[in-house]
C-alpha positions in Angstrom: 15.0 -1.3 39.3 18.0 0.0 37.0 17.7 0.9 33.4 21.1 2.9 33.7 24.3 1.5 32.0 24.5 -2.7 32.7 28.1 -2.2 32.3 30.2 -2.1 35.2 33.2 0.7 35.2 36.2 -2.0 35.8 36.1 -3.8 32.5 37.9 -6.2 33.6 37.1 -10.1 34.7 37.6 -11.0 38.8 40.7 -13.1 37.2 42.2 -10.0 35.8 41.7 -10.5 32.2 39.8 -8.5 29.6 36.2 -9.2 30.0 34.1 -8.5 26.7 30.8 -8.0 26.2 28.6 -11.3 25.0 28.4 -9.0 21.7 32.2 -9.0 21.4 32.8 -12.6 22.7 33.6 -15.8 21.4 30.2 -17.9 20.3 31.4 -20.7 23.5 31.9 -17.8 25.4 28.4 -16.2 24.8 26.7 -19.3 24.8 28.3 -19.8 28.4 27.3 -16.8 29.7 24.0 -17.1 28.5 23.3 -20.2 30.3 25.2 -19.2 33.0 22.5 -15.9 33.5 19.4 -17.7 33.0 21.0 -20.6 35.6 20.8 -17.8 37.8 17.4 -16.7 37.2 16.0 -20.0 37.5 18.0 -20.1 40.7 16.5 -16.3 42.1 12.8 -17.8 41.0 13.2 -20.8 43.0 14.5 -18.8 46.3 11.6 -16.0 45.7 9.2 -18.8 45.6 10.6 -21.1 48.5 11.0 -17.5 50.5 7.6 -16.6 49.7 6.0 -19.6 51.3 8.3 -19.8 54.3 6.2 -15.5 54.5 3.0 -17.0 53.9 3.7 -19.8 56.7 4.6 -17.7 59.5 2.2 -17.1 61.9 2.9 -13.6 62.3 2.9 -12.8 58.4 -1.2 -11.3 59.1 0.7 -8.7 61.8 3.3 -8.1 59.2 1.3 -7.3 56.5 -1.0 -5.3 58.6 1.8 -3.0 59.2 2.5 -2.7 55.5 -0.4 -1.9 54.2 -2.5 -1.1 57.4 -2.3 2.4 57.0 -2.2 5.1 54.2 1.2 6.1 54.3 2.8 2.8 55.8 3.0 1.5 52.1 4.8 4.6 51.0 7.3 4.0 53.4 7.9 0.7 52.6 8.3 1.5 48.7 10.9 4.1 50.0 12.5 1.3 51.6 12.5 -1.3 49.3 14.0 1.1 46.4 16.6 2.1 48.5 17.6 -2.0 48.5 17.4 -2.5 45.5 19.4 0.1 44.7 22.3 -1.3 47.1 21.7 -4.9 46.0 22.1 -4.0 42.0 25.2 -1.9 42.8 26.4 -5.1 44.7 25.7 -7.3 41.7 27.3 -5.0 39.2 31.1 -5.2 41.6 33.7 -6.1 39.1 35.9 -7.1 42.2 33.9 -9.5 43.9 31.8 -12.4 43.2 30.8 -12.8 46.7 29.1 -9.4 46.9 27.8 -9.8 43.2 25.9 -13.0 45.3 25.0 -10.9 48.1 23.3 -8.2 45.8 21.5 -10.7 43.6 20.5 -12.6 47.3 19.4 -9.3 49.1 17.1 -8.6 45.8 15.3 -11.5 45.9 14.4 -11.7 49.8 13.2 -7.7 49.5 11.1 -8.6 46.5 9.8 -11.6 48.8 8.9 -9.1 51.3 7.1 -6.3 49.3 5.4 -9.1 47.4 4.1 -10.9 50.6 0.8 -9.0 51.1 -0.3 -9.4 47.6 0.1 -12.8 47.5 -1.5 -13.2 51.3 -4.5 -11.9 50.1 -4.3 -13.8 47.0 -4.2 -17.0 49.4 -6.5 -16.0 51.9 -9.7 -15.3 48.8 -8.5 -17.7 45.9 -5.3 -19.5 46.6 -6.3 -20.9 42.7 -5.3 -17.6 41.0 -1.7 -17.7 42.4 -0.4 -20.7 40.2 -2.9 -19.3 37.3 -1.0 -15.6 37.2 2.4 -17.6 37.8 1.9 -19.4 34.3 0.6 -16.6 32.3 3.8 -14.5 33.8 6.0 -17.5 32.1 4.1 -17.6 29.7 4.3 -14.1 28.3 8.0 -14.2 29.8 8.9 -17.2 27.2 6.9 -14.9 24.2 9.2 -11.9 25.0 12.3 -13.8 25.4 11.6 -15.3 21.9 10.9 -12.1 20.1 14.7 -10.9 21.2 16.4 -14.6 20.0 14.4 -15.2 17.4 15.0 -11.6 15.6 19.0 -10.8 18.1 17.2 -7.0 17.6 18.9 -4.6 20.4 16.2 -3.5 22.4 18.4 -0.4 24.3 16.6 1.9 22.3 14.0 1.4 25.0 15.7 2.3 28.2 14.4 6.1 27.7 10.9 4.4 27.1 11.8 2.8 30.4 12.6 5.2 32.7 10.0 7.7 31.8 7.4 4.9 32.0 9.0 4.3 35.6 8.4 7.6 36.6 5.0 8.3 35.7 4.4 4.7 36.9 5.9 5.8 40.7 3.8 9.5 40.3 0.2 7.7 39.9 1.1 5.3 42.5 2.4 7.9 44.9 -0.7 10.4 44.2 -3.0 7.0 44.8 -1.8 6.4 48.0 -2.1 9.9 48.8 -5.4 11.0 47.4 -6.9 7.4 48.2 -8.0 6.7 44.9 -7.5 3.6 43.1 -5.5 4.0 39.9 -7.6 0.9 37.7 -7.5 -1.6 35.2 -6.1 0.7 32.7 -3.2 1.4 34.8 -2.5 -2.9 35.7 -2.7 -3.2 31.8 0.0 -0.4 31.7 2.2 -2.1 33.6 2.0 -5.1 32.4 2.8 -3.9 29.0 5.7 -1.9 31.0 6.7 -5.0 32.7 6.9 -7.3 28.6 9.2 -4.0 27.3 11.2 -4.1 30.3 11.8 -8.2 30.1 12.5 -7.0 26.2 15.1 -4.6 26.8 16.5 -6.7 29.7 16.7 -10.1 27.5 18.6 -8.1 24.8 21.1 -6.3 27.2 21.6 -9.9 27.8 22.2 -10.9 23.8 24.4 -8.1 23.4 26.1 -5.1 26.1 26.5 -7.2 30.0 30.0 -8.4 30.1 30.6 -12.0 29.8 31.5 -11.9 34.1 27.9 -10.4 34.8 25.5 -13.3 35.1 24.5 -12.6 38.4 23.9 -9.1 37.4 22.2 -10.0 34.3 20.1 -12.7 35.8 19.1 -9.6 38.8 17.9 -7.6 36.3 15.7 -10.2 34.4 14.2 -11.4 37.5 12.8 -7.8 38.3 11.3 -7.8 35.0 9.3 -10.8 35.7 8.7 -10.3 39.0 7.5 -6.9 38.5 5.1 -9.1 35.4 3.8 -11.5 38.1 2.7 -8.9 40.4 0.4 -7.0 38.2 -0.8 -10.0 35.7 -1.8 -11.4 39.7 -3.3 -8.3 40.5 -5.4 -8.4 37.2 -6.9 -11.7 37.8 -7.7 -11.1 40.9 -9.4 -7.8 40.3 -11.6 -10.0 37.6 -12.4 -12.4 40.7 
């Protein structure tokens, strides 16, 4: 997940015209940009659901899950590959010269998220399939609350960037140590990651209102999608641990 500058280095749109940030654009341009962003977010979520359903229905899914999490260090390799793919996808989505490349970045990221989430969904489906829609509903509810806070207050939450960067590296450190030294981070870590994901939604939503350029709706959708899936991951883990 990238918490660096959300603006591409080229301030010009694909047509060669100057691209303004959402805060600088006219009301109609800003409304169009926000509408496109959330339409692409909805499309990314729908694609994630479809891909996850396909992956869970494949006969080789059990073997795939075994390869990913069957050994202590297997999950570290999966995480490392996912982070590299995420960086590539985000770079493509921020492309200022190719709309096709932006869509390739979003598509690549959605696919990577579906693959890395497959083991968690597989275990949830195996032991308690009802927990998946419950976690999805809770995730959408929290996302709606965070989104409403930003849209109602119109506050720029860019100051949260440093908090998110610190939290990201702290979380990665705990996860890596948990894998290497074979211990469970525990429910406190799960609650902390849910809070982290909510803060990430606040940050990325405020970026949509203030700092993304009006041609960057694909990248904006990717940032929001990453936060939503992170929230879903830990909400699902929380509900599974209670069962």
